[in-house]
C-alpha positions as CSV (number, residue, x, y, z in Angstrom):
1,M,132.1,72.9,94.8
2,R,133.9,75.7,96.9
3,P,133.6,75.6,100.3
4,W,131.1,78.7,101.1
5,E,128.8,76.8,98.6
6,I,128.8,73.0,100.6
7,R,126.8,75.0,103.4
8,N,124.1,76.3,101.1
9,S,124.2,73.0,98.1
10,H,120.8,72.0,99.2
11,T,119.9,75.7,97.5
12,Y,122.9,75.5,95.1
13,R,121.8,75.4,91.4
14,F,124.3,74.4,88.4
15,P,124.5,76.7,86.2
16,Q,122.8,74.7,83.3
17,Q,119.9,74.2,85.8
18,R,119.7,77.9,86.1
19,D,120.0,78.8,82.7
20,E,116.7,76.3,81.9
21,T,115.0,77.3,84.6
22,E,115.5,81.3,83.5
23,K,114.5,79.8,79.8
24,V,111.0,78.6,81.1
25,N,110.3,81.3,83.1
26,A,111.4,83.7,80.4
27,G,108.3,81.9,78.0
28,T,106.0,82.0,81.0
29,R,105.9,85.8,80.8
30,N,106.4,85.8,77.3
31,L,102.7,83.3,76.7
32,F,101.4,85.6,79.3
33,E,102.4,88.9,77.6
34,R,101.3,87.4,74.4
35,C,97.5,85.9,75.7
36,K,96.9,89.3,78.1
37,P,94.4,91.2,76.7
38,A,95.8,94.6,76.1
39,T,94.1,97.8,75.8
40,P,95.1,101.3,75.6
41,K,93.9,103.2,78.9
42,P,91.7,105.6,76.2
43,I,89.5,102.3,75.3
44,L,89.8,100.9,79.3
45,L,88.1,104.6,80.2
46,I,85.5,103.9,77.2
47,V,84.1,100.7,77.8
48,A,84.5,101.3,81.5
49,G,82.1,104.0,80.9
50,S,80.1,101.7,78.5
51,L,79.5,99.2,81.9
52,W,78.7,102.1,84.1
53,A,76.5,103.6,81.4
54,F,74.7,100.0,81.1
55,A,74.3,99.1,84.6
56,G,72.9,102.6,84.9
57,G,70.2,102.3,82.2
58,M,69.3,98.8,83.6
59,L,68.9,99.7,86.7
60,A,66.6,102.9,85.4
61,F,64.5,100.6,82.8
62,R,63.7,98.4,85.8
63,G,63.1,101.0,88.4
64,Y,60.7,103.1,86.0
65,A,58.7,99.9,85.6
66,L,58.8,98.9,89.0
67,I,57.7,101.9,90.1
68,V,54.9,102.1,87.1
69,E,52.9,99.2,88.7
70,G,52.7,100.7,91.9
71,H,52.3,104.4,91.8
72,A,49.7,106.1,91.0
73,D,52.2,109.3,89.8
74,P,55.2,107.5,88.3
75,V,56.5,110.0,86.6
76,L,56.4,112.3,90.0
77,F,58.0,109.3,92.1
78,A,61.1,108.5,89.6
79,L,61.7,112.5,89.3
80,A,62.0,112.2,93.1
81,G,64.4,109.1,92.8
82,A,66.4,111.0,90.1
83,G,66.0,114.5,91.9
84,A,68.3,112.2,95.2
85,G,70.3,110.3,92.9
86,V,72.1,113.8,91.4
87,V,72.6,114.3,94.9
88,F,73.6,111.0,95.0
89,F,76.3,111.5,92.3
90,I,77.5,114.7,94.0
91,A,77.9,113.9,97.2
92,M,79.7,110.5,96.7
93,F,79.5,109.1,93.4
94,R,81.5,111.8,91.4
95,A,84.6,111.3,93.8
96,I,84.3,107.5,93.5
97,A,84.3,107.7,89.3
98,D,87.3,110.6,89.7
99,R,88.8,107.9,92.0
100,Y,88.6,105.0,89.2
101,I,89.2,107.2,86.3
102,A,93.3,108.6,87.9
103,R,93.3,104.8,88.6
104,I,93.1,104.0,85.0
105,L,95.0,106.7,83.9
106,T,98.0,105.9,86.5
107,L,98.2,102.6,85.1
108,Q,102.3,101.9,85.0
109,S,101.4,99.8,81.5
110,E,100.7,101.5,78.5
111,R,98.2,99.2,77.6
112,P,97.1,97.3,80.6
113,C,95.0,94.1,80.8
114,F,91.4,94.7,80.0
115,F,90.2,93.3,83.4
116,S,92.3,96.5,84.8
117,L,89.0,98.2,84.8
118,F,88.6,97.9,88.0
119,S,90.3,97.2,91.0
120,L,89.9,93.8,92.9
121,R,88.0,95.7,95.7
122,G,85.7,96.9,93.2
123,Y,84.8,93.7,91.5
124,V,83.9,92.7,95.0
125,T,81.8,95.4,95.6
126,M,80.2,95.0,92.2
127,A,79.4,91.9,93.4
128,F,78.1,92.3,96.5
129,M,75.3,95.4,95.4
130,I,74.6,93.1,92.7
131,G,74.0,90.2,94.8
132,L,72.2,92.6,97.5
133,G,69.7,93.7,94.7
134,V,69.0,90.3,93.7
135,T,68.7,88.9,96.9
136,L,65.9,92.5,98.1
137,R,64.2,91.6,95.0
138,S,63.5,87.9,95.5
139,I,62.5,88.5,99.1
140,S,60.7,91.2,98.8
141,A,61.8,93.0,102.1
142,I,61.3,96.1,100.6
143,P,57.8,96.7,98.7
144,R,58.4,96.4,94.8
145,D,57.7,99.9,93.9
146,D,60.0,101.8,96.5
147,L,62.6,99.2,95.5
148,G,62.1,100.9,92.0
149,G,62.7,104.4,93.4
150,V,66.1,102.8,95.1
151,Y,66.9,101.3,91.6
152,F,66.3,104.8,90.5
153,V,68.3,106.7,92.8
154,I,71.2,104.1,91.8
155,A,70.7,104.6,88.1
156,V,71.3,108.2,88.2
157,P,75.0,108.5,89.5
158,L,76.0,105.7,87.3
159,L,74.7,107.3,84.0
160,F,76.4,110.4,85.4
161,S,79.7,108.6,86.0
162,S,79.8,106.8,82.7
163,V,79.6,109.8,81.3
164,R,82.8,111.1,83.0
165,F,84.6,107.8,82.0
166,I,83.3,108.2,78.1
167,R,84.5,112.1,78.0
168,T,88.1,111.7,79.4
169,G,88.1,108.5,77.5
170,F,87.7,110.7,74.2
171,S,89.8,113.2,75.8
172,T,93.0,113.0,74.2
173,N,94.9,115.5,76.8
174,S,93.9,114.0,79.8
175,A,93.7,110.2,78.8
176,V,96.8,109.5,77.2
177,P,99.5,110.9,79.9
178,S,102.2,113.0,78.2
179,Q,105.8,111.3,78.2
180,E,107.5,114.7,79.4
181,A,108.3,114.9,82.8
């Protein structure tokens, strides 16, 4: 050993150890890359839009069912909820959808992991919203017909946002960033 290596001898790895460690690390990286469900960005956008459409459709269906069982004029109440949903989309949801679309389009990898549809914060927010919806429905804190209206108000912006995702996914100009820069 050289004198300057003795001082840090507890961290010194002999060349043979280094090569074996690098091989193990490279093998682990290769295994991860082979098992990663890589998906092209346009497909990620279409899948994300489909998920938002599914959630919006489910909320609209359940919301309308709850409205029908409790209101004398369910169509009018549903239209009012849809109108509020449009306002909610314009005021807030459009920016949220655009932020998620931009996030997917600016991911570094050309074929990012399938689960990068949403950020960790997005997944946590979704879990919270689903949990809140289930809790409100189970404890009857809000009358069921009014809860149906809330479901409808949330369903409309989800459906409108899903159209933005899917349209961007099918749009070749915006879904595939150019390499010329």
